[in-house]
VEXDREN-2710 file (C-alpha; in Angstrom, 1 decimal):
% VEXDREN-2710
k/r/px/py/pz
1/MET/5.5/-33.5/37.3
2/SER/3.4/-33.5/34.2
3/VAL/3.8/-36.2/31.6
4/GLU/4.3/-35.2/27.9
5/ARG/1.5/-36.6/25.8
6/SER/1.8/-38.0/22.3
7/TRP/-0.2/-39.7/19.6
8/VAL/0.1/-43.5/19.9
9/ALA/-0.9/-46.1/17.3
10/ILE/-1.4/-49.7/18.4
11/GLN/-0.3/-52.2/15.7
12/HIS/-1.3/-55.9/15.9
13/VAL/0.7/-57.6/13.2
14/PRO/3.9/-56.5/11.3
15/PHE/2.2/-55.8/8.0
16/GLU/-0.7/-53.6/9.2
17/GLY/1.0/-50.4/10.2
18/PRO/-0.6/-46.9/10.3
19/GLY/0.4/-46.0/6.7
20/SER/-0.7/-42.6/5.7
21/ILE/-2.1/-41.9/9.2
22/ALA/1.5/-41.5/10.3
23/THR/2.3/-39.3/7.3
24/ALA/-0.6/-37.0/8.0
25/ALA/0.4/-36.8/11.7
26/ALA/4.0/-36.0/10.9
27/ARG/2.9/-33.2/8.5
28/LEU/0.8/-31.7/11.2
29/GLY/3.6/-31.8/13.7
30/ALA/2.2/-34.6/15.7
31/PRO/4.4/-37.6/15.1
32/LEU/2.9/-41.0/15.8
33/ARG/4.6/-43.4/18.2
34/VAL/3.8/-47.0/17.2
35/CYS/3.2/-49.6/20.0
36/HIS/3.6/-53.4/19.2
37/PRO/1.9/-55.4/22.0
38/TYR/2.3/-58.6/20.0
39/LEU/6.0/-58.2/20.6
40/GLY/5.5/-57.7/24.3
41/GLU/5.6/-53.9/24.3
42/PRO/3.5/-52.4/27.0
43/LEU/0.4/-50.4/26.1
44/PRO/0.5/-46.7/26.7
45/GLN/-0.8/-45.3/30.0
46/GLN/-3.8/-43.1/29.8
47/GLU/-1.9/-40.0/30.9
48/GLU/0.6/-40.5/28.0
49/LEU/-2.0/-40.1/25.3
50/HIS/-2.8/-37.0/23.3
51/GLY/-4.6/-39.3/20.9
52/LEU/-5.0/-43.0/20.2
53/VAL/-5.1/-45.0/17.0
54/VAL/-5.8/-48.7/17.0
55/MET/-5.1/-50.6/13.8
56/GLY/-6.4/-53.8/12.2
57/GLY/-5.3/-57.4/12.4
58/PRO/-6.5/-61.0/11.6
59/MET/-7.5/-61.7/15.2
60/GLY/-10.9/-61.1/16.6
61/VAL/-12.1/-59.0/19.6
62/SER/-12.9/-62.2/21.6
63/ASP/-9.5/-63.8/21.0
64/THR/-8.2/-62.6/24.3
65/ASP/-6.9/-66.1/25.3
66/SER/-4.4/-66.1/22.4
67/HIS/-3.9/-62.3/22.4
68/PRO/-4.4/-61.2/26.1
69/TYR/-3.4/-57.6/25.4
70/LEU/-6.7/-57.2/23.5
71/ALA/-8.5/-57.1/26.9
72/ASP/-6.2/-54.3/28.0
73/GLU/-6.9/-52.5/24.7
74/LEU/-10.6/-52.6/25.4
75/GLU/-10.1/-51.0/28.7
76/LEU/-7.7/-48.4/27.3
77/LEU/-10.2/-47.5/24.5
78/ALA/-13.1/-47.1/27.0
79/ASN/-11.0/-44.9/29.3
80/ALA/-9.7/-42.8/26.4
81/VAL/-13.2/-42.1/25.2
82/ALA/-14.4/-41.3/28.7
83/ALA/-11.4/-38.9/29.1
84/ASP/-12.4/-37.2/25.7
85/ARG/-9.1/-38.3/24.1
86/PRO/-9.3/-38.4/20.3
87/VAL/-9.6/-42.0/19.2
88/LEU/-9.5/-43.7/15.7
89/GLY/-10.2/-47.4/15.4
90/VAL/-9.5/-49.0/12.0
91/CYS/-10.9/-52.4/11.0
92/LEU/-10.2/-54.5/14.1
93/GLY/-9.7/-51.2/15.9
94/ALA/-13.2/-50.2/15.0
95/GLN/-14.5/-53.5/16.3
96/LEU/-12.6/-53.1/19.6
97/LEU/-13.9/-49.5/19.9
98/ALA/-17.5/-50.7/19.4
99/ALA/-17.0/-53.5/22.0
100/ALA/-15.3/-51.2/24.5
101/LEU/-18.4/-48.9/24.4
102/GLY/-21.0/-51.6/24.7
103/GLY/-21.6/-52.7/21.1
104/THR/-21.8/-56.3/20.0
105/VAL/-19.1/-57.7/17.7
106/TYR/-20.0/-60.9/15.7
107/ARG/-19.0/-62.9/12.7
108/GLY/-20.7/-61.8/9.5
109/ALA/-22.1/-64.0/6.8
110/GLN/-19.6/-63.1/4.1
111/LEU/-16.0/-61.9/3.8
112/GLU/-15.7/-58.4/2.5
113/ILE/-12.3/-57.8/1.0
114/GLY/-10.5/-55.8/-1.6
115/PRO/-11.2/-52.4/-3.2
116/GLY/-14.8/-51.3/-2.8
117/THR/-16.9/-48.4/-1.6
118/VAL/-19.0/-47.2/1.4
119/THR/-21.9/-44.9/1.2
120/LEU/-22.1/-42.1/3.7
121/SER/-25.2/-41.5/5.8
122/ALA/-26.7/-38.0/6.1
123/ALA/-24.7/-37.7/9.3
124/GLY/-21.6/-38.9/7.4
125/ARG/-22.0/-36.4/4.6
126/SER/-22.0/-33.6/7.2
127/ASP/-19.3/-35.1/9.4
128/PRO/-16.1/-33.0/9.6
129/VAL/-13.9/-36.0/9.0
130/LEU/-15.6/-38.3/6.4
131/GLY/-17.5/-35.4/4.9
132/ALA/-14.1/-33.7/4.2
133/ALA/-13.9/-35.8/1.0
134/GLY/-16.9/-33.9/-0.4
135/ARG/-18.7/-37.0/-1.8
136/ALA/-21.4/-39.3/-0.8
137/GLU/-19.6/-42.5/-1.8
138/LEU/-16.0/-43.2/-0.8
139/PRO/-13.5/-45.6/-2.4
140/VAL/-12.0/-47.7/0.4
141/VAL/-10.3/-51.0/0.9
142/HIS/-12.2/-53.7/2.8
143/TRP/-10.6/-56.6/4.7
144/HIS/-13.0/-58.1/7.3
145/GLN/-15.8/-60.5/8.0
146/ASP/-16.4/-59.6/11.7
147/THR/-18.9/-56.8/12.1
148/PHE/-20.7/-55.0/14.9
149/GLU/-23.8/-53.4/16.3
150/LEU/-23.3/-49.8/17.1
151/PRO/-22.8/-48.7/20.7
152/ALA/-25.8/-47.0/22.2
153/ASP/-24.5/-43.4/21.8
154/ALA/-22.9/-43.9/18.4
155/VAL/-23.8/-42.0/15.2
156/ARG/-23.7/-44.2/12.1
157/LEU/-21.6/-42.5/9.4
158/ALA/-21.3/-45.1/6.6
159/GLY/-22.3/-48.5/5.3
160/SER/-21.9/-50.9/2.4
161/ASP/-24.1/-53.3/0.6
162/LEU/-22.9/-56.2/2.7
163/TYR/-22.4/-54.5/6.1
164/PRO/-24.5/-51.4/7.1
165/ASN/-22.2/-50.4/10.0
166/GLN/-19.0/-49.3/8.4
167/ALA/-18.2/-46.1/10.3
168/PHE/-19.4/-44.5/13.4
169/ARG/-18.6/-41.6/15.7
170/VAL/-19.1/-41.4/19.5
171/GLY/-19.1/-37.8/20.8
172/ALA/-17.0/-35.5/18.7
173/ARG/-13.6/-37.2/18.8
174/ALA/-13.9/-41.0/18.7
175/TYR/-14.2/-42.6/15.3
176/GLY/-14.5/-46.3/14.2
177/LEU/-13.8/-47.1/10.5
178/GLN/-14.4/-50.7/9.5
179/PHE/-12.6/-50.0/6.2
180/HIS/-9.2/-48.7/5.3
181/VAL/-8.3/-45.3/3.8
182/GLU/-4.7/-45.2/5.2
183/VAL/-3.4/-47.4/2.4
184/ASP/-0.3/-45.8/1.0
185/ARG/1.9/-47.6/-1.5
186/ALA/4.2/-49.1/1.1
187/LEU/1.4/-50.5/3.1
188/ALA/-0.3/-52.0/0.1
189/GLU/3.0/-53.6/-0.9
190/GLY/3.3/-55.1/2.6
191/TRP/-0.2/-56.5/2.4
192/ARG/0.3/-58.2/-1.0
193/GLU/1.6/-61.6/0.2
194/HIS/-1.1/-61.8/3.0
195/LEU/-4.1/-61.2/0.8
196/PRO/-6.1/-64.3/-0.2
197/ALA/-5.5/-65.8/-3.6
198/GLY/-7.2/-63.8/-6.4
199/VAL/-7.5/-60.6/-4.3
200/GLU/-5.6/-57.7/-5.6
201/ILE/-5.5/-54.0/-5.0
202/PRO/-4.8/-52.3/-8.3
203/GLU/-2.7/-49.2/-8.1
204/SER/-5.4/-47.0/-9.6
205/ALA/-7.9/-48.2/-6.9
206/ARG/-5.3/-47.7/-4.2
207/GLU/-4.5/-44.2/-5.3
208/ALA/-8.2/-43.3/-5.2
209/VAL/-8.4/-44.6/-1.6
210/GLU/-5.3/-42.7/-0.6
211/THR/-6.8/-39.5/-2.0
212/VAL/-9.7/-39.9/0.4
213/GLY/-7.3/-40.7/3.2
214/LYS/-5.3/-37.5/2.5
215/LEU/-8.5/-35.5/3.1
216/ALA/-10.2/-37.4/6.0
217/LEU/-7.1/-38.3/8.1
218/PRO/-5.8/-34.8/8.5
219/ALA/-9.3/-33.6/9.2
220/PHE/-9.5/-36.2/12.1
221/LEU/-6.1/-35.2/13.5
222/THR/-6.9/-31.5/13.2
223/LEU/-10.3/-31.9/14.8
224/ALA/-9.0/-34.2/17.5
225/GLY/-6.3/-31.7/18.4
226/SER/-8.7/-28.9/18.9
END
C-alpha cells in the first residue's frame, strides 16, 4: 500500500516556526505539516516526504548530546537529498544540510544578527529560486554565528561581508539558506523577546525581507514539486 507524501517542516524551538514558508505552501495547495522533535514528536519517515524544510534554532549541529534528534535529522537530510526530495534548510537547517552532505560547520568570529543583506553570486543571480527576486542584493534577517564550508558538490549562491557562504544549492532541489526570508509579521513578533538587547527588526525592514520571501519561497516550492 502506498504512503501519501506531504511537505514536512522540522521546528526546533517554539518561536522559530516556518512563517511565510507555510503561507506559500498553503497557497500552492501543498500544506506544510510541522514536526516538533524537541517535544518528543518522531521525525518523518523518508517515504512520507514530498519535501522537507528544516528550520533554525539556538542549538548547534554538534549539540547531539543535549538534542539527540539532531543526529537523526542529519541522516534524514542526507537520505532526502540522495532520494532527490526537495529540501530547504534555514539557518540551523542550512548548517545541518551542509554537515549532512560532508561540509564542515564551525563557530565564526562574529555574531551576525538583525536586518542586513546578502549579495548573490553569478550562480545565485541566475538561480531559479534566489534569482526570482530579480536583484543582486537581497534584504534578509541574520541570526547566527555558526557558519560552514560548502559540501563538495554545492554551488555557492550568496554571501555577506562577514560570512561568504550564506546560501548554496546541491543538485536542483536542495537549498541551504543561512539567513531568513520567511519572516512574516507573526514570526517577527514571536522573535522579539528572544533577540539580544539592542537588536530590533523594524517593520519597514521586515516588510522588505518578506517581499523577497514571497518571490523566492513559492519559486522553491514550485520548482521542488516539478
